[in-house]
C-alpha positions as CSV (number, residue, x, y, z in Angstrom):
1,M,-20.5,21.1,17.6
2,N,-18.6,24.1,16.2
3,E,-19.2,25.5,12.7
4,K,-16.0,24.1,11.3
5,K,-16.9,20.6,12.2
6,I,-20.4,20.9,10.7
7,I,-19.1,22.2,7.4
8,G,-16.5,19.4,7.4
9,E,-19.3,16.8,7.2
10,F,-20.4,18.0,3.8
11,Y,-18.7,16.8,0.6
12,L,-18.5,19.9,-1.6
13,D,-18.3,19.0,-5.2
14,D,-20.2,21.1,-7.7
15,L,-19.5,23.0,-10.8
16,S,-20.3,26.3,-9.1
17,D,-17.8,27.9,-6.9
18,C,-17.9,27.5,-3.1
19,P,-19.0,30.5,-1.1
20,D,-16.2,33.0,-0.7
21,S,-16.4,32.7,3.1
22,Y,-15.0,29.2,2.9
23,S,-11.4,28.9,2.1
24,G,-9.5,25.7,1.4
25,S,-5.9,25.0,1.0
26,D,-4.5,24.1,-2.4
27,S,-3.2,20.7,-1.2
28,G,-5.8,19.8,1.4
29,D,-7.0,16.3,2.4
30,E,-9.3,14.7,-0.1
31,S,-11.7,13.8,2.6
32,D,-15.2,15.3,2.3
33,G,-14.6,18.9,2.8
34,S,-12.5,18.3,6.0
35,D,-9.9,20.7,4.7
36,I,-12.4,23.6,4.5
37,I,-11.8,26.3,7.1
38,I,-13.3,29.7,7.7
39,G,-10.8,32.3,6.5
40,K,-10.6,36.1,6.3
41,R,-9.5,38.1,3.3
42,G,-7.2,40.8,4.5
43,S,-5.4,43.5,2.6
44,E,-2.1,42.0,3.4
45,D,-2.9,39.0,1.1
46,Y,-2.8,41.2,-2.0
47,E,-0.3,43.6,-3.3
48,I,0.0,45.2,-6.7
49,S,3.3,46.6,-7.9
50,N,5.2,46.9,-11.2
51,V,7.8,44.2,-11.6
52,E,10.9,45.0,-13.6
53,G,9.2,48.1,-15.0
54,D,6.5,46.1,-16.8
55,A,3.0,47.5,-16.2
56,N,1.4,44.4,-17.6
57,N,2.7,42.2,-14.8
58,V,0.7,41.8,-11.6
59,R,2.3,40.4,-8.4
60,D,0.1,39.0,-5.7
61,N,0.6,36.4,-3.0
62,D,0.7,33.6,-5.6
63,G,3.4,35.0,-7.9
64,I,3.6,37.0,-11.1
65,W,0.5,37.0,-13.4
66,S,0.8,38.7,-16.7
67,T,-1.9,40.2,-18.8
68,N,0.1,39.3,-22.0
69,D,-0.8,36.1,-23.6
70,E,1.8,33.6,-24.9
71,T,1.7,31.1,-27.8
72,I,1.2,27.6,-26.4
73,I,3.2,24.9,-28.3
74,L,1.6,21.6,-27.5
75,E,3.8,18.6,-27.5
76,P,2.8,15.7,-29.8
77,F,0.9,12.9,-28.1
78,E,3.2,10.0,-27.4
79,G,0.5,7.4,-26.7
80,S,-0.8,4.8,-29.1
81,P,-4.6,4.5,-28.6
82,G,-6.6,1.4,-29.4
83,I,-7.1,-2.2,-28.3
84,K,-3.8,-3.8,-27.2
85,I,-5.1,-7.3,-26.3
86,M,-7.1,-8.6,-29.2
87,P,-9.8,-11.2,-28.6
88,S,-9.5,-14.6,-30.4
89,S,-12.5,-13.8,-32.5
90,P,-13.2,-10.0,-32.9
91,E,-16.8,-10.8,-34.1
92,S,-17.7,-12.6,-31.0
93,M,-19.2,-10.6,-28.1
94,M,-18.2,-13.2,-25.5
95,D,-14.6,-13.0,-26.6
96,S,-14.7,-9.3,-25.9
97,V,-16.3,-9.9,-22.5
98,N,-13.6,-12.5,-21.7
99,L,-11.0,-9.8,-22.1
100,F,-12.3,-8.2,-18.9
101,I,-14.2,-11.0,-17.1
102,G,-12.4,-14.3,-17.9
103,N,-12.8,-17.8,-16.5
104,D,-10.1,-17.1,-13.9
105,F,-12.4,-14.4,-12.5
106,F,-15.3,-16.8,-12.1
107,E,-13.0,-19.4,-10.6
108,Y,-11.8,-16.9,-8.0
109,L,-15.3,-16.0,-7.0
110,V,-16.3,-19.6,-6.7
111,R,-13.2,-20.4,-4.5
112,E,-13.8,-17.5,-2.1
113,S,-17.5,-18.0,-1.9
114,N,-17.2,-21.7,-1.0
115,R,-14.5,-20.8,1.5
116,Y,-16.6,-18.1,3.1
117,H,-19.6,-20.5,3.5
118,Y,-17.5,-23.1,5.5
119,Q,-15.9,-20.3,7.5
120,A,-19.3,-19.0,8.5
121,M,-20.6,-22.5,9.3
122,E,-17.6,-23.0,11.6
123,K,-17.7,-19.6,13.2
124,Y,-21.4,-19.7,14.1
125,K,-21.4,-23.5,14.7
126,I,-24.2,-24.2,12.3
127,P,-24.8,-27.9,11.8
128,S,-24.5,-28.9,8.1
129,R,-27.8,-30.7,8.2
130,V,-29.6,-27.5,9.1
131,K,-28.6,-25.8,5.8
132,K,-28.4,-28.0,2.8
133,W,-25.4,-27.0,0.8
134,T,-23.5,-28.1,-2.3
135,D,-20.3,-26.3,-3.4
136,I,-20.8,-23.6,-6.0
137,T,-19.4,-24.4,-9.4
138,V,-18.1,-22.1,-12.2
139,P,-21.2,-22.8,-14.4
140,E,-23.5,-21.9,-11.4
141,M,-21.6,-18.7,-10.8
142,K,-22.0,-17.8,-14.5
143,K,-25.8,-18.5,-14.1
144,F,-25.9,-16.4,-11.0
145,L,-24.2,-13.3,-12.7
146,G,-26.3,-13.9,-15.9
147,L,-29.5,-13.7,-13.8
148,I,-28.3,-10.5,-12.1
149,V,-27.6,-8.9,-15.5
150,L,-31.1,-9.9,-16.6
151,M,-32.6,-8.3,-13.5
152,G,-31.2,-5.0,-14.6
153,Q,-33.4,-5.3,-17.7
154,I,-36.4,-6.8,-16.1
155,K,-37.2,-4.5,-13.3
156,K,-39.0,-5.9,-10.2
157,D,-39.0,-4.3,-6.8
158,V,-38.9,-7.6,-4.8
159,L,-36.3,-10.2,-5.5
160,Y,-38.7,-13.1,-4.9
161,N,-41.0,-11.8,-7.6
162,Y,-38.6,-13.1,-10.2
163,W,-39.6,-16.6,-9.1
164,S,-43.2,-15.8,-8.4
165,T,-45.8,-18.4,-9.7
166,D,-48.5,-15.7,-10.0
167,R,-49.4,-15.7,-13.6
168,S,-49.8,-11.9,-13.7
169,I,-46.1,-11.2,-12.8
170,E,-44.3,-14.5,-13.2
171,T,-41.1,-14.8,-15.2
172,P,-40.7,-18.6,-15.9
173,F,-37.2,-18.2,-17.3
174,F,-35.6,-17.5,-13.9
175,S,-37.0,-20.7,-12.2
176,Q,-35.9,-22.7,-15.2
177,V,-32.3,-21.5,-14.9
178,M,-31.9,-21.7,-11.1
179,S,-34.2,-22.2,-8.1
180,R,-34.9,-19.3,-5.9
181,N,-33.4,-20.9,-2.8
182,R,-30.2,-21.7,-4.6
183,F,-29.9,-18.1,-5.9
184,V,-30.4,-16.8,-2.4
185,Q,-27.7,-19.3,-1.1
186,I,-25.2,-18.1,-3.6
187,M,-26.0,-14.4,-2.9
188,Q,-25.5,-15.0,0.8
189,S,-22.2,-16.7,0.3
190,W,-20.9,-14.4,-2.4
191,H,-17.5,-13.3,-1.1
192,F,-14.3,-11.8,-2.6
193,C,-11.4,-12.5,-0.2
194,N,-10.2,-14.8,2.5
195,N,-11.3,-13.5,5.9
196,E,-8.4,-15.2,7.6
197,N,-6.0,-12.9,5.8
198,I,-7.7,-9.8,7.1
199,S,-6.6,-8.3,10.4
200,H,-8.0,-5.4,12.4
201,N,-5.4,-3.1,10.9
202,S,-6.1,-4.0,7.3
203,H,-7.2,-1.4,4.8
204,R,-10.8,-0.5,4.7
205,L,-11.1,-1.9,1.2
206,A,-9.4,-5.2,2.0
207,K,-12.6,-7.2,1.5
208,I,-12.9,-6.1,-2.2
209,Q,-9.2,-5.3,-3.0
210,P,-8.6,-8.5,-5.1
211,V,-11.5,-7.8,-7.4
212,V,-10.7,-4.1,-7.6
213,D,-7.1,-4.9,-8.5
214,Y,-8.1,-7.5,-11.1
215,L,-10.6,-5.3,-13.0
216,K,-8.4,-2.2,-12.7
217,Q,-5.5,-4.0,-14.4
218,K,-7.8,-5.3,-17.1
219,F,-9.1,-1.8,-17.8
220,I,-5.5,-0.5,-18.2
221,D,-4.1,-3.4,-20.2
222,V,-6.8,-4.1,-22.8
223,Y,-7.4,-0.6,-24.2
224,K,-5.3,2.6,-24.4
225,P,-7.3,5.8,-24.6
226,C,-7.0,8.8,-26.9
227,Q,-5.3,12.0,-25.8
228,Q,-8.3,13.6,-24.2
229,L,-9.4,12.2,-20.8
230,S,-12.0,13.4,-18.3
231,L,-11.7,13.0,-14.5
232,D,-14.8,13.1,-12.3
233,E,-16.6,11.0,-9.7
234,C,-19.3,8.5,-9.5
235,V,-21.3,7.6,-6.4
236,I,-22.4,4.0,-5.6
237,P,-25.7,4.4,-3.7
238,W,-25.4,3.2,-0.1
239,R,-27.3,4.4,3.0
240,G,-26.1,1.8,5.5
241,R,-23.6,2.3,8.2
242,L,-20.1,2.6,6.7
243,S,-17.1,4.6,7.6
244,I,-16.2,5.5,4.0
245,K,-19.7,6.6,3.1
246,T,-19.9,10.2,1.8
247,Y,-22.7,12.8,1.7
248,N,-23.2,15.4,-0.9
249,P,-26.5,17.4,-0.8
250,A,-25.9,18.8,-4.3
251,K,-26.0,15.3,-5.9
252,I,-29.0,13.2,-6.9
253,T,-27.5,10.3,-5.1
254,K,-26.7,12.0,-1.8
255,Y,-25.3,9.1,0.2
256,G,-22.9,6.6,-1.2
257,I,-19.4,5.3,-1.8
258,L,-17.3,7.8,-3.8
259,V,-15.3,6.5,-6.8
260,R,-12.9,8.8,-8.7
261,V,-13.2,7.7,-12.4
262,L,-10.9,8.5,-15.3
263,C,-12.6,8.0,-18.6
264,E,-11.8,8.5,-22.3
265,A,-13.5,11.8,-23.1
266,V,-15.1,10.8,-26.4
267,T,-16.3,7.2,-25.7
268,G,-16.6,7.2,-22.0
269,Y,-14.4,4.0,-21.7
270,V,-13.4,3.6,-18.0
271,C,-9.6,3.8,-18.0
272,N,-8.9,3.8,-14.2
273,F,-10.6,4.5,-10.9
274,H,-9.9,5.0,-7.2
275,V,-12.4,4.2,-4.4
276,Y,-12.4,6.8,-1.7
277,A,-11.5,5.1,1.6
278,A,-11.2,8.1,4.0
279,D,-7.5,7.3,4.6
280,G,-6.3,10.9,4.8
281,K,-4.7,10.9,1.4
282,K,-4.2,14.4,-0.1
283,L,-6.2,15.3,-3.2
284,E,-3.1,15.7,-5.3
285,D,-1.9,12.2,-4.4
286,T,-5.3,10.8,-5.3
287,V,-5.3,12.5,-8.7
288,L,-1.7,11.2,-9.4
289,T,-2.8,7.7,-8.4
290,V,-5.7,7.7,-10.9
291,I,-3.6,9.0,-13.8
292,E,-0.5,7.0,-12.9
293,P,-0.7,4.7,-16.0
294,Y,-1.1,7.7,-18.3
295,K,1.6,10.0,-17.2
296,N,4.6,11.3,-19.3
297,I,2.9,10.9,-22.7
298,W,1.1,14.3,-22.8
299,H,-2.5,13.4,-22.1
300,Q,-5.0,16.2,-21.7
301,I,-7.3,15.9,-18.7
302,Y,-10.5,17.8,-18.3
303,Q,-11.7,18.0,-14.7
304,D,-14.0,20.1,-12.6
305,N,-13.3,22.7,-9.9
306,Y,-13.0,20.1,-7.1
307,Y,-9.7,18.8,-8.5
308,N,-8.3,21.9,-10.2
309,S,-5.9,24.4,-8.6
310,V,-2.8,26.3,-9.7
311,N,-0.6,23.9,-7.6
312,M,-2.3,20.9,-9.2
313,A,-1.6,22.3,-12.7
314,K,2.1,22.7,-11.9
315,I,2.3,19.1,-10.5
316,L,0.6,17.7,-13.7
317,M,2.9,19.7,-16.0
318,K,5.9,18.1,-14.2
319,N,4.4,14.7,-15.1
320,K,3.8,15.7,-18.7
321,V,0.0,16.0,-18.4
322,R,-1.9,19.1,-19.4
323,V,-5.2,20.1,-17.7
324,C,-8.2,22.2,-18.3
325,G,-11.3,22.9,-16.3
326,T,-13.2,25.1,-13.9
327,I,-11.5,26.4,-10.8
328,R,-12.6,27.8,-7.4
329,K,-11.6,31.2,-6.3
330,N,-9.7,29.9,-3.3
331,R,-7.5,27.5,-5.4
332,G,-4.9,30.0,-6.5
333,L,-7.0,32.5,-8.5
334,P,-5.3,35.9,-8.3
335,R,-7.0,38.5,-6.2
336,S,-7.5,40.8,-9.2
337,L,-9.6,38.1,-10.9
338,Q,-11.5,37.3,-7.7
339,I,-12.9,40.8,-7.2
340,I,-13.4,41.6,-10.9
341,Q,-16.9,42.7,-12.0
342,L,-17.8,41.7,-15.5
343,S,-21.0,42.1,-17.5
344,K,-22.4,39.6,-20.0
345,G,-19.8,38.4,-22.5
346,Q,-16.9,40.2,-21.0
347,Y,-13.6,38.4,-20.4
348,E,-10.4,38.7,-18.5
349,F,-7.3,36.5,-18.1
350,R,-4.0,36.2,-16.4
351,R,-1.0,34.0,-17.4
352,N,2.0,32.6,-15.5
353,H,4.1,30.8,-18.1
354,Q,2.1,27.7,-19.1
355,I,-0.8,28.3,-16.7
356,L,-3.7,30.4,-18.0
357,L,-6.4,31.7,-15.7
358,E,-9.6,33.1,-17.2
359,V,-12.8,34.7,-16.0
360,W,-15.7,34.9,-18.5
361,N,-19.3,36.1,-17.8
362,N,-21.9,33.9,-19.4
363,G,-24.8,36.2,-18.6
364,K,-25.6,34.7,-15.2
365,R,-22.3,34.6,-13.4
366,N,-18.6,34.6,-13.8
367,V,-17.0,31.3,-14.9
368,N,-13.5,30.7,-13.7
369,M,-11.2,28.5,-15.8
370,I,-7.7,27.2,-15.6
371,S,-5.9,25.7,-18.6
372,T,-2.4,24.6,-19.6
373,I,-3.7,23.6,-23.0
374,H,-5.2,26.7,-24.5
375,S,-4.2,30.3,-25.3
376,A,-6.3,33.3,-24.3
377,Q,-8.3,33.5,-27.5
378,L,-12.0,33.7,-28.0
379,T,-14.0,31.7,-30.4
380,E,-17.5,32.3,-31.8
381,S,-20.2,30.2,-30.3
382,R,-21.7,27.7,-32.8
383,N,-24.6,26.6,-30.6
384,R,-28.0,26.6,-32.4
385,S,-31.5,26.7,-31.2
386,K,-33.4,23.4,-31.6
387,K,-36.6,25.2,-32.5
388,S,-35.6,27.9,-35.0
389,N,-32.1,26.5,-35.9
390,G,-30.8,30.0,-35.3
391,P,-28.1,31.1,-32.9
392,I,-29.0,30.8,-29.2
393,Q,-29.1,34.2,-27.5
394,K,-25.8,33.9,-25.7
395,P,-22.6,35.9,-25.9
396,R,-21.2,35.7,-29.4
397,Q,-17.7,34.7,-28.2
398,M,-16.4,32.5,-25.5
399,P,-12.9,31.3,-24.5
400,N,-11.5,28.2,-26.3
401,S,-11.0,26.5,-23.0
402,I,-14.7,26.6,-22.2
403,V,-15.6,25.3,-25.7
404,N,-13.3,22.3,-25.3
405,Y,-14.3,21.8,-21.6
406,N,-17.9,21.5,-22.7
407,K,-16.9,19.0,-25.4
408,Y,-14.6,16.7,-23.5
409,M,-15.8,16.9,-19.9
410,K,-18.7,14.5,-20.7
411,G,-16.7,11.3,-20.6
412,V,-17.5,10.2,-17.0
413,D,-21.1,11.4,-17.4
414,R,-21.4,9.3,-20.6
415,A,-20.2,6.2,-18.8
416,D,-22.4,6.9,-15.8
417,Q,-25.4,7.3,-18.1
418,Y,-24.9,3.9,-19.7
419,L,-24.3,2.3,-16.3
420,S,-27.5,3.7,-14.9
421,Y,-29.7,2.6,-17.8
422,Y,-29.5,-1.2,-17.0
423,S,-28.0,-1.1,-13.5
424,I,-27.3,-4.5,-12.0
425,F,-27.5,-3.3,-8.4
426,R,-29.6,-5.5,-6.0
427,K,-30.6,-4.8,-2.5
428,T,-28.0,-6.2,-0.1
429,K,-26.9,-5.8,3.4
430,K,-23.2,-5.8,2.5
431,W,-21.6,-2.9,0.8
432,T,-18.9,-5.1,-0.7
433,K,-21.4,-6.8,-3.0
434,R,-22.8,-3.4,-4.1
435,V,-19.3,-2.2,-5.0
436,V,-18.4,-5.4,-6.9
437,M,-21.6,-5.2,-8.8
438,F,-20.7,-1.6,-9.8
439,F,-17.3,-2.7,-11.2
440,I,-18.7,-5.7,-13.0
441,N,-21.1,-3.3,-14.6
442,C,-18.1,-1.1,-15.6
443,A,-16.4,-4.2,-17.0
444,L,-19.4,-5.0,-19.2
445,F,-19.6,-1.4,-20.4
446,N,-15.9,-1.5,-21.3
447,S,-16.4,-4.8,-23.2
448,F,-19.2,-3.2,-25.1
449,K,-17.0,-0.3,-26.1
450,A,-14.2,-2.7,-27.1
451,Y,-16.7,-4.7,-29.2
452,T,-18.0,-1.5,-31.0
453,V,-14.4,-0.4,-31.7
454,L,-13.8,-3.8,-33.5
455,N,-17.1,-4.2,-35.2
456,G,-18.7,-0.8,-35.4
457,K,-22.0,0.3,-33.8
458,N,-24.1,-2.6,-35.0
459,I,-25.7,-3.4,-31.6
460,T,-27.2,-1.4,-28.8
461,Y,-26.0,-1.7,-25.2
462,N,-29.3,-3.2,-24.1
463,N,-29.0,-6.0,-26.7
464,F,-25.4,-6.5,-25.8
465,L,-26.1,-7.1,-22.1
466,H,-29.0,-9.4,-22.9
467,K,-26.9,-11.6,-25.2
468,V,-24.0,-11.7,-22.7
469,A,-26.4,-12.8,-19.9
470,V,-28.0,-15.5,-22.1
471,S,-24.6,-16.7,-23.2
472,W,-23.4,-17.1,-19.7
473,I,-26.5,-19.1,-18.8
474,E,-26.5,-21.2,-22.0
475,D,-22.7,-21.8,-21.7
476,C,-23.1,-23.2,-18.2
477,E,-26.1,-25.3,-19.2
478,T,-24.0,-26.8,-22.0
479,N,-21.2,-27.6,-19.6
480,C,-23.6,-29.2,-17.2
481,T,-25.0,-31.4,-19.9
482,E,-21.6,-32.5,-21.0
483,Q,-20.5,-33.3,-17.4
484,D,-23.8,-35.0,-16.4
485,D,-24.7,-37.3,-19.2
486,D,-26.5,-39.6,-16.7
487,L,-29.0,-36.9,-15.8
488,P,-32.2,-36.5,-17.7
489,N,-32.3,-33.9,-20.4
490,S,-35.7,-32.5,-19.4
491,E,-36.0,-29.1,-17.8
492,P,-36.2,-28.8,-14.0
493,T,-39.8,-28.9,-12.6
494,R,-41.0,-25.5,-11.6
495,R,-41.6,-24.5,-8.0
496,T,-45.0,-25.6,-6.7
497,P,-47.5,-22.7,-6.8
498,R,-49.2,-21.7,-3.5
499,L,-52.7,-21.4,-5.1
500,D,-54.5,-24.1,-7.1
501,H,-54.6,-23.8,-10.9
502,P,-57.9,-22.4,-12.1
503,G,-58.2,-25.2,-14.6
504,R,-57.7,-28.1,-12.3
505,L,-61.3,-29.2,-12.6
506,S,-61.4,-29.0,-16.4
507,N,-59.1,-29.7,-19.3
508,F,-59.2,-33.4,-18.3
509,G,-57.0,-34.5,-21.2
510,K,-54.1,-32.3,-20.1
511,H,-53.8,-33.6,-16.5
512,K,-50.9,-36.1,-16.6
513,L,-48.4,-37.2,-13.9
514,I,-44.8,-36.9,-14.7
515,N,-41.6,-37.4,-12.7
516,I,-40.3,-34.4,-10.7
517,V,-37.0,-33.2,-12.2
518,T,-34.5,-30.9,-10.4
519,S,-31.3,-29.2,-11.4
520,G,-29.5,-31.0,-8.6
521,R,-28.0,-34.5,-8.4
522,S,-30.9,-36.1,-6.5
523,V,-31.9,-39.4,-8.2
524,K,-35.5,-39.3,-7.1
525,P,-36.5,-35.9,-5.9
526,Q,-39.7,-35.7,-3.9
527,R,-42.2,-33.1,-2.8
528,Q,-45.1,-32.9,-0.4
529,C,-48.4,-34.2,-1.9
530,R,-51.0,-31.4,-2.0
531,V,-54.0,-33.6,-1.1
532,C,-52.1,-35.3,1.8
533,T,-51.1,-31.8,3.1
534,I,-54.7,-30.7,3.2
535,K,-55.4,-33.9,5.3
536,K,-52.5,-32.9,7.5
537,K,-50.5,-36.0,6.5
538,R,-46.8,-35.9,5.9
539,S,-46.4,-37.9,2.7
540,R,-44.1,-37.1,-0.2
541,T,-44.3,-38.1,-3.8
542,C,-42.1,-38.3,-6.9
543,F,-44.8,-37.2,-9.3
544,V,-46.3,-33.8,-10.3
545,C,-49.2,-32.9,-12.6
546,K,-47.8,-31.6,-15.8
547,F,-50.6,-29.1,-16.3
548,C,-51.2,-27.9,-12.7
549,N,-47.5,-28.2,-11.6
550,V,-48.8,-29.7,-8.3
551,P,-47.2,-32.8,-6.6
552,L,-49.7,-35.6,-6.2
553,H,-49.7,-39.3,-5.5
554,K,-50.9,-41.7,-8.1
555,G,-54.4,-43.0,-7.8
556,D,-56.7,-41.5,-5.2
557,C,-54.9,-38.2,-4.6
558,F,-54.7,-37.5,-8.3
559,E,-58.4,-38.2,-8.8
560,R,-59.6,-36.2,-5.8
561,Y,-57.6,-33.2,-6.8
562,H,-59.0,-33.0,-10.3
563,T,-62.6,-34.0,-9.6
564,L,-63.6,-32.6,-6.2
565,K,-64.0,-28.9,-5.5
566,K,-63.0,-29.5,-1.9
567,Y,-60.5,-32.3,-2.1
């Protein structure tokens, strides 16, 4: 394997510049470093001469770059930020959630999941009697997602531990809401498209495209962001075999599915996104796709050096979008700024009409910046030491572009921070479920931001998620009660524990037989009697001990279990 191919397997995306020995084109493929080639810097690439008799103009292979600054007149922002689709009750959290995840979304998930189950049964010729199945309903799907959200707050390494009967780790609420086997059934059948409509030539994201399109449109329609936006990437963790999986050794999550995310710079609201699919699309086309709903109204986008180039700045200016961020040396930086040697606090710039390129030394290295927003002015650093409340020992002045970049580039990081606190990711063998969980998480975060805009910051994100999960579960339980008036109102009987209750030979007044109750429609549910099982008899009963939660027959089995040490 040659050196070029090895380098192409790495996804280079870091705030620091790439090594000078690697040269990439300004409009290369967005795939993970595949456009990086080994180049040489020859003297023919750089030429200094006076243009039109002006000694302040420098011509190199990229055009004319002047050392004279110009006054930048920023156009007024033509957007109208705020919530555009108001909930029926602004004070209701669930109404804010329904703006992004409505009943039509749950109905779609139910329809495709049921369809996928029957397609799998027919494809693998599984007899219906082998796998007991009842069609998923909308209330059940709400329960299912509600439990997944709660799993993000109650951390357990093994899924089955949520239904454990071990008193040291048990969480009774989960078994009361849904049985373990039913949860696993829904998880296995959870699907997001009709497989019959997918051909071998379909797009790599065809299995999740309906969900992606639905949530993306909701993010765009419900809320319009302020002028400052930030563009960066998030990585959905995934280590399985997948053609669109990326690898970046500089990231904490090295393997995963790459998502370009456009966020509001101040709040972190997820405005738009694009899932990397290794389809050979150019980086400029990807950026234009992400910012498509926000062009031509003079938004200001802050992005890092992976996206920035002189050519990209020109393209965005044509679309009435201004940009600011770090830039790599091989993305159009003039040769005079590439080879310049600066000491701590020193600063140099070049301008070509609206495009400003700057190099500033922060005491450790040179920081390369590109901006179509700022002028070449320095501002005094206002950073303070947390210990002494005095000025931090840094250069006294820095460019305005760096000050605003540090202020507005945190939008995606802020959203990613919220999403990682109470992540709803679960271990799964299918990457489609992992991606959909990520976007549902984004939808819940956006609904939280919409709720705080309407009502102020009167609730934490943790409490918001908890109340949403409980509301989904309680809402479906209410619907089930209204639809099934003939069913008993008592709670479903918990799963039978493997070990005997330590108090089975005492607390005589508490041992009572009650009818077994399930969440299904079985009239008389039955379970295997514990005493008969020990005697190797297959005999089922409709009763369970209320205290021990063990199924037993009336009479002899009940008496032996509660009086004999070896029953």
